[in-house]
Structures are given as C-alpha cells and as structure tokens.
TIDREN-326479 format. One record per atom (N, C-alpha, C, CB): residue number from 1; residue in three letters; atom name; x, y, z. Coordinates in nm, 3 decimals. Each point is the difference from the previous one (the first is absolute). Glycine has a CB too. Layout:
BEGIN
SITE  num  residuo  atomo  X  Y  Z
SITE  NUM  ALA  CA  X  Y  Z
...
***
This chain:
BEGIN
SITE  num  residuo  atomo  X  Y  Z
SITE  1  MET  N  -22.648  15.080  -3.512
SITE  1  MET  CA  -0.015  0.060  0.130
SITE  1  MET  C  -0.119  -0.066  0.069
SITE  1  MET  CB  0.101  0.221  -0.080
SITE  2  GLN  N  -0.078  -0.278  0.195
SITE  2  GLN  CA  -0.105  -0.068  0.075
SITE  2  GLN  C  -0.049  0.091  0.112
SITE  2  GLN  CB  0.100  -0.227  -0.054
SITE  3  ILE  N  -0.223  0.274  0.043
SITE  3  ILE  CA  -0.058  0.088  0.101
SITE  3  ILE  C  -0.125  -0.065  0.056
SITE  3  ILE  CB  0.092  0.205  -0.116
SITE  4  ASN  N  -0.097  -0.220  0.247
SITE  4  ASN  CA  -0.120  -0.053  0.065
SITE  4  ASN  C  -0.112  0.101  -0.011
SITE  4  ASN  CB  0.140  -0.136  0.160
SITE  5  ARG  N  -0.260  0.087  -0.189
SITE  5  ARG  CA  -0.116  0.088  -0.009
SITE  5  ARG  C  -0.086  -0.015  0.125
SITE  5  ARG  CB  0.002  -0.017  -0.252
SITE  6  TYR  N  -0.053  0.130  0.298
SITE  6  TYR  CA  -0.088  0.002  0.117
SITE  6  TYR  C  -0.124  0.080  -0.035
SITE  6  TYR  CB  0.196  -0.021  0.159
SITE  7  LYS  N  -0.310  -0.023  -0.112
SITE  7  LYS  CA  -0.125  0.071  -0.022
SITE  7  LYS  C  -0.018  0.102  0.112
SITE  7  LYS  CB  -0.103  -0.200  -0.118
SITE  8  GLN  N  0.070  0.322  0.081
SITE  8  GLN  CA  -0.021  0.102  0.103
SITE  8  GLN  C  -0.126  -0.031  0.078
SITE  8  GLN  CB  0.118  0.171  -0.141
SITE  9  LYS  N  -0.112  -0.142  0.271
SITE  9  LYS  CA  -0.112  -0.031  0.089
SITE  9  LYS  C  -0.098  0.116  0.011
SITE  9  LYS  CB  0.150  -0.153  0.126
SITE  10  ASN  N  -0.116  0.266  -0.183
SITE  10  ASN  CA  -0.081  0.120  0.007
SITE  10  ASN  C  0.011  0.072  -0.133
SITE  10  ASN  CB  0.032  0.021  0.252
SITE  11  LYS  N  -0.139  0.039  -0.301
SITE  11  LYS  CA  0.006  0.065  -0.131
SITE  11  LYS  C  0.095  0.119  -0.003
SITE  11  LYS  CB  -0.233  -0.073  -0.036
SITE  12  LEU  N  0.275  0.123  0.151
SITE  12  LEU  CA  0.092  0.113  0.006
SITE  12  LEU  C  0.144  -0.041  0.028
SITE  12  LEU  CB  -0.189  0.138  0.077
SITE  13  SER  N  0.215  -0.267  -0.066
SITE  13  SER  CA  0.134  -0.044  0.042
SITE  13  SER  C  0.088  -0.047  -0.116
SITE  13  SER  CB  -0.100  -0.064  0.217
SITE  14  CYS  N  0.077  0.116  -0.338
SITE  14  CYS  CA  0.082  -0.045  -0.113
SITE  14  CYS  C  0.147  0.035  0.019
SITE  14  CYS  CB  -0.199  0.026  -0.150
SITE  15  GLY  N  0.229  0.095  0.200
SITE  15  GLY  CA  0.138  0.040  0.023
SITE  15  GLY  C  0.072  -0.091  0.098
SITE  15  GLY  CB  -0.066  0.233  -0.048
SITE  16  PRO  N  0.009  -0.256  0.167
SITE  16  PRO  CA  0.063  -0.091  0.094
SITE  16  PRO  C  0.020  -0.142  -0.055
SITE  16  PRO  CB  -0.101  0.136  0.180
SITE  17  VAL  N  0.007  -0.185  -0.260
SITE  17  VAL  CA  0.015  -0.135  -0.056
SITE  17  VAL  C  0.111  -0.004  -0.104
SITE  17  VAL  CB  -0.244  -0.043  0.042
SITE  18  VAL  N  0.256  0.148  -0.123
SITE  18  VAL  CA  0.110  0.004  -0.096
SITE  18  VAL  C  0.134  0.006  0.074
SITE  18  VAL  CB  -0.149  0.117  -0.169
SITE  19  LEU  N  0.156  -0.039  0.277
SITE  19  LEU  CA  0.123  0.003  0.079
SITE  19  LEU  C  0.026  -0.136  0.062
SITE  19  LEU  CB  -0.035  0.244  0.048
SITE  20  LYS  N  -0.067  -0.313  -0.001
SITE  20  LYS  CA  0.016  -0.135  0.055
SITE  20  LYS  C  0.059  -0.093  -0.105
SITE  20  LYS  CB  -0.195  0.037  0.156
SITE  21  MET  N  0.146  -0.030  -0.280
SITE  21  MET  CA  0.053  -0.084  -0.108
SITE  21  MET  C  0.146  0.034  -0.029
SITE  21  MET  CB  -0.231  -0.018  -0.098
SITE  22  THR  N  0.261  0.147  0.097
SITE  22  THR  CA  0.138  0.043  -0.026
SITE  22  THR  C  0.093  -0.047  0.111
SITE  22  THR  CB  -0.087  0.200  -0.124
SITE  23  LEU  N  0.045  -0.184  0.248
SITE  23  LEU  CA  0.082  -0.045  0.113
SITE  23  LEU  C  0.018  -0.151  -0.002
SITE  23  LEU  CB  -0.081  0.195  0.135
SITE  24  SER  N  -0.024  -0.267  -0.170
SITE  24  SER  CA  0.008  -0.146  -0.010
SITE  24  SER  C  0.103  -0.040  -0.105
SITE  24  SER  CB  -0.241  -0.019  0.070
SITE  25  TYR  N  0.242  0.089  -0.182
SITE  25  TYR  CA  0.098  -0.027  -0.105
SITE  25  TYR  C  0.143  0.019  0.054
SITE  25  TYR  CB  -0.167  0.074  -0.177
SITE  26  CYS  N  0.181  0.022  0.268
SITE  26  CYS  CA  0.131  0.028  0.061
SITE  26  CYS  C  0.024  -0.084  0.125
SITE  26  CYS  CB  -0.012  0.233  -0.091
SITE  27  SER  N  -0.065  -0.340  0.109
SITE  27  SER  CA  0.013  -0.094  0.112
SITE  27  SER  C  -0.030  0.062  0.136
SITE  27  SER  CB  0.169  -0.120  -0.134
SITE  28  LYS  N  -0.258  0.217  0.136
SITE  28  LYS  CA  -0.042  0.064  0.125
SITE  28  LYS  C  -0.150  -0.021  0.015
SITE  28  LYS  CB  0.187  0.174  -0.013
SITE  29  SER  N  -0.228  -0.243  0.119
SITE  29  SER  CA  -0.142  -0.030  0.022
SITE  29  SER  C  -0.062  0.101  0.096
SITE  29  SER  CB  0.045  -0.244  -0.042
SITE  30  VAL  N  -0.139  0.323  -0.009
SITE  30  VAL  CA  -0.072  0.097  0.081
SITE  30  VAL  C  -0.148  -0.011  -0.038
SITE  30  VAL  CB  0.203  0.158  0.016
SITE  31  SER  N  -0.290  -0.163  0.083
SITE  31  SER  CA  -0.142  -0.016  -0.029
SITE  31  SER  C  -0.061  0.131  -0.052
SITE  31  SER  CB  -0.014  -0.177  0.177
SITE  32  GLU  N  -0.095  0.162  -0.250
SITE  32  GLU  CA  -0.075  0.116  -0.048
SITE  32  GLU  C  -0.040  0.089  0.118
SITE  32  GLU  CB  -0.087  -0.133  -0.198
SITE  33  ARG  N  0.039  0.072  0.306
SITE  33  ARG  CA  -0.042  0.074  0.119
SITE  33  ARG  C  0.117  0.076  0.062
SITE  33  ARG  CB  -0.178  -0.171  0.042
SITE  34  ASP  N  0.297  0.109  -0.034
SITE  34  ASP  CA  0.117  0.068  0.057
SITE  34  ASP  C  0.041  0.120  -0.086
SITE  34  ASP  CB  0.076  -0.217  0.100
SITE  35  ILE  N  -0.086  0.203  -0.231
SITE  35  ILE  CA  0.032  0.112  -0.089
SITE  35  ILE  C  -0.102  0.112  0.021
SITE  35  ILE  CB  0.104  -0.157  -0.170
SITE  36  ILE  N  -0.232  0.123  0.172
SITE  36  ILE  CA  -0.104  0.101  0.021
SITE  36  ILE  C  0.021  0.072  0.133
SITE  36  ILE  CB  -0.161  -0.137  -0.138
SITE  37  ASN  N  0.187  0.063  0.243
SITE  37  ASN  CA  0.026  0.062  0.131
SITE  37  ASN  C  0.126  0.086  -0.005
SITE  37  ASN  CB  -0.112  -0.193  0.114
SITE  38  GLY  N  0.215  0.145  -0.184
SITE  38  GLY  CA  0.127  0.071  -0.008
SITE  38  GLY  C  -0.004  0.130  -0.079
SITE  38  GLY  CB  0.105  -0.219  0.018
SITE  39  VAL  N  -0.205  0.233  -0.105
SITE  39  VAL  CA  -0.013  0.123  -0.078
SITE  39  VAL  C  -0.107  0.093  0.057
SITE  39  VAL  CB  0.074  -0.126  -0.203
SITE  40  GLY  N  -0.129  0.090  0.319
SITE  40  GLY  CA  -0.097  0.086  0.064
SITE  40  GLY  C  -0.145  -0.029  -0.034
SITE  40  GLY  CB  0.174  0.169  0.000
SITE  41  GLY  N  -0.199  -0.286  -0.057
SITE  41  GLY  CA  -0.137  -0.040  -0.031
SITE  41  GLY  C  -0.044  0.040  -0.140
SITE  41  GLY  CB  -0.051  0.019  0.240
SITE  42  LEU  N  -0.066  -0.066  -0.277
SITE  42  LEU  CA  -0.058  0.032  -0.130
SITE  42  LEU  C  -0.081  0.129  0.012
SITE  42  LEU  CB  -0.008  -0.245  -0.064
SITE  43  LYS  N  0.021  0.331  -0.035
SITE  43  LYS  CA  -0.080  0.122  -0.006
SITE  43  LYS  C  -0.110  -0.021  -0.104
SITE  43  LYS  CB  0.199  0.146  0.067
SITE  44  LYS  N  -0.278  -0.044  -0.095
SITE  44  LYS  CA  -0.111  -0.015  -0.095
SITE  44  LYS  C  0.049  -0.031  -0.141
SITE  44  LYS  CB  -0.133  0.156  0.139
SITE  45  PHE  N  0.261  -0.131  -0.165
SITE  45  PHE  CA  0.060  -0.024  -0.131
SITE  45  PHE  C  0.095  -0.119  0.001
SITE  45  PHE  CB  -0.022  0.243  -0.050
SITE  46  GLY  N  0.043  -0.303  0.164
SITE  46  GLY  CA  0.096  -0.110  0.012
SITE  46  GLY  C  0.123  0.047  0.076
SITE  46  GLY  CB  -0.082  -0.100  -0.214
SITE  47  VAL  N  0.199  0.088  0.153
SITE  47  VAL  CA  0.126  0.039  0.064
SITE  47  VAL  C  0.082  0.082  -0.099
SITE  47  VAL  CB  -0.002  -0.208  0.146
SITE  48  ARG  N  0.060  0.315  -0.099
SITE  48  ARG  CA  0.086  0.082  -0.087
SITE  48  ARG  C  0.130  -0.075  -0.030
SITE  48  ARG  CB  -0.099  0.212  0.097
SITE  49  THR  N  0.146  -0.192  -0.218
SITE  49  THR  CA  0.123  -0.065  -0.046
SITE  49  THR  C  0.117  0.029  0.093
SITE  49  THR  CB  -0.083  0.015  -0.235
SITE  50  VAL  N  0.094  0.110  0.280
SITE  50  VAL  CA  0.111  0.038  0.086
SITE  50  VAL  C  -0.001  -0.081  0.130
SITE  50  VAL  CB  -0.004  0.231  -0.099
SITE  51  LYS  N  -0.113  -0.263  0.152
SITE  51  LYS  CA  -0.009  -0.079  0.123
SITE  51  LYS  C  0.051  -0.142  -0.022
SITE  51  LYS  CB  -0.195  0.139  0.074
SITE  52  LEU  N  0.162  -0.196  -0.190
SITE  52  LEU  CA  0.050  -0.134  -0.033
SITE  52  LEU  C  0.152  0.002  -0.015
SITE  52  LEU  CB  -0.218  -0.056  -0.114
SITE  53  ALA  N  0.269  0.161  0.050
SITE  53  ALA  CA  0.145  0.013  -0.018
SITE  53  ALA  C  0.070  0.014  0.134
SITE  53  ALA  CB  -0.037  0.108  -0.223
SITE  54  GLU  N  -0.018  -0.026  0.312
SITE  54  GLU  CA  0.059  0.016  0.134
SITE  54  GLU  C  0.000  -0.131  0.077
SITE  54  GLU  CB  -0.076  0.239  0.002
SITE  55  PHE  N  -0.031  -0.316  -0.014
SITE  55  PHE  CA  -0.008  -0.130  0.068
SITE  55  PHE  C  0.111  -0.093  -0.050
SITE  55  PHE  CB  -0.249  0.029  0.028
SITE  56  ALA  N  0.265  -0.037  -0.159
SITE  56  ALA  CA  0.105  -0.085  -0.058
SITE  56  ALA  C  0.138  0.048  0.042
SITE  56  ALA  CB  -0.149  -0.051  -0.196
SITE  57  ARG  N  0.169  0.182  0.201
SITE  57  ARG  CA  0.129  0.055  0.042
SITE  57  ARG  C  0.030  -0.039  0.145
SITE  57  ARG  CB  -0.030  0.193  -0.159
SITE  58  LYS  N  -0.071  -0.190  0.245
SITE  58  LYS  CA  0.019  -0.039  0.140
SITE  58  LYS  C  0.039  -0.147  0.014
SITE  58  LYS  CB  -0.167  0.174  0.066
SITE  59  LEU  N  0.130  -0.254  -0.165
SITE  59  LEU  CA  0.040  -0.141  0.001
SITE  59  LEU  C  0.142  -0.020  -0.054
SITE  59  LEU  CB  -0.240  -0.063  -0.030
SITE  60  GLY  N  0.303  0.173  -0.013
SITE  60  GLY  CA  0.138  -0.008  -0.045
SITE  60  GLY  C  0.019  -0.002  -0.151
SITE  60  GLY  CB  0.044  -0.116  0.207
SITE  61  PHE  N  -0.152  0.137  -0.282
SITE  61  PHE  CA  0.011  -0.001  -0.145
SITE  61  PHE  C  0.035  0.139  -0.053
SITE  61  PHE  CB  -0.166  -0.188  -0.010
SITE  62  LYS  N  0.246  0.191  -0.095
SITE  62  LYS  CA  0.029  0.124  -0.070
SITE  62  LYS  C  -0.123  0.029  -0.087
SITE  62  LYS  CB  0.256  -0.038  0.000
SITE  63  VAL  N  -0.313  0.156  0.015
SITE  63  VAL  CA  -0.130  0.028  -0.062
SITE  63  VAL  C  0.006  0.124  -0.089
SITE  63  VAL  CB  -0.112  -0.105  0.196
SITE  64  ALA  N  0.053  0.092  -0.313
SITE  64  ALA  CA  -0.031  0.114  -0.087
SITE  64  ALA  C  -0.146  -0.016  -0.038
SITE  64  ALA  CB  0.241  0.022  -0.092
SITE  65  TYR  N  -0.316  0.086  0.090
SITE  65  TYR  CA  -0.141  -0.012  -0.035
SITE  65  TYR  C  -0.044  0.118  -0.084
SITE  65  TYR  CB  -0.043  -0.129  0.212
SITE  66  TYR  N  -0.063  0.107  -0.284
SITE  66  TYR  CA  -0.060  0.102  -0.085
SITE  66  TYR  C  -0.149  0.001  0.028
SITE  66  TYR  CB  0.179  -0.026  -0.180
SITE  67  SER  N  -0.237  0.144  0.185
SITE  67  SER  CA  -0.141  0.012  0.030
SITE  67  SER  C  -0.061  0.108  -0.088
SITE  67  SER  CB  0.038  -0.077  0.238
SITE  68  PHE  N  -0.168  0.071  -0.256
SITE  68  PHE  CA  -0.071  0.097  -0.083
SITE  68  PHE  C  -0.107  0.068  0.084
SITE  68  PHE  CB  0.045  -0.135  -0.209
SITE  69  ASN  N  -0.053  0.267  0.198
SITE  69  ASN  CA  -0.102  0.076  0.071
SITE  69  ASN  C  -0.077  0.082  -0.104
SITE  69  ASN  CB  0.140  0.010  0.214
SITE  70  ARG  N  -0.263  -0.048  -0.240
SITE  70  ARG  CA  -0.081  0.068  -0.102
SITE  70  ARG  C  -0.014  0.149  0.030
SITE  70  ARG  CB  -0.126  -0.214  -0.039
SITE  71  GLN  N  0.114  0.252  0.164
SITE  71  GLN  CA  -0.015  0.142  0.034
SITE  71  GLN  C  0.122  0.079  -0.044
SITE  71  GLN  CB  -0.145  -0.062  0.194
SITE  72  LEU  N  0.264  0.007  -0.177
SITE  72  LEU  CA  0.121  0.069  -0.043
SITE  72  LEU  C  0.008  0.007  -0.152
SITE  72  LEU  CB  0.116  -0.076  0.208
SITE  73  ALA  N  -0.162  -0.028  -0.275
SITE  73  ALA  CA  0.006  -0.005  -0.146
SITE  73  ALA  C  -0.097  0.099  -0.064
SITE  73  ALA  CB  0.066  -0.241  0.016
SITE  74  ASP  N  -0.176  0.271  0.051
SITE  74  ASP  CA  -0.101  0.091  -0.056
SITE  74  ASP  C  0.040  0.146  0.012
SITE  74  ASP  CB  -0.172  -0.168  0.057
SITE  75  ASN  N  0.273  0.200  0.021
SITE  75  ASN  CA  0.043  0.140  0.018
SITE  75  ASN  C  0.094  0.044  -0.108
SITE  75  ASN  CB  -0.027  -0.025  0.242
***
C-alpha cells in the first residue's frame, strides 16, 4: 500500500493531516488548510472525529467512524 506522507503544519492538525493522506491515497487532493476550514477550524483539542467524517462524506466518500469519549467511559 503506497500512502503519501505529509507533515502537519500545526500541533493540533493531526486529524486533518491523516484525512489528507487518506484522501490522497484515494486520488483526491485536498490541502490541510481546506480540510481545517471545512471542519470549522481547529479547537483547543484539534478536530473531532465526527467533523472529519462529515467532511469526507461531503466529498462523496462512504464513511464509517469510531470515536472515544473518556467522559462517557468514566460513567
């Protein structure tokens, strides 16, 4: 499997960069900045998984995602 690697430009942009690599693998070129803008910007924690999934879905990809919320797990 040949996946292009990209270095994140911000310490909080790991999610958008991983999505950029995934989209690149699927022959879709989208910049890190366009992904960040498309998900509503970076928050203090980065980007929520659901926002990345919604962005990919808007590009026409079939999306399934899994996320972990420590607060829910502690209850």
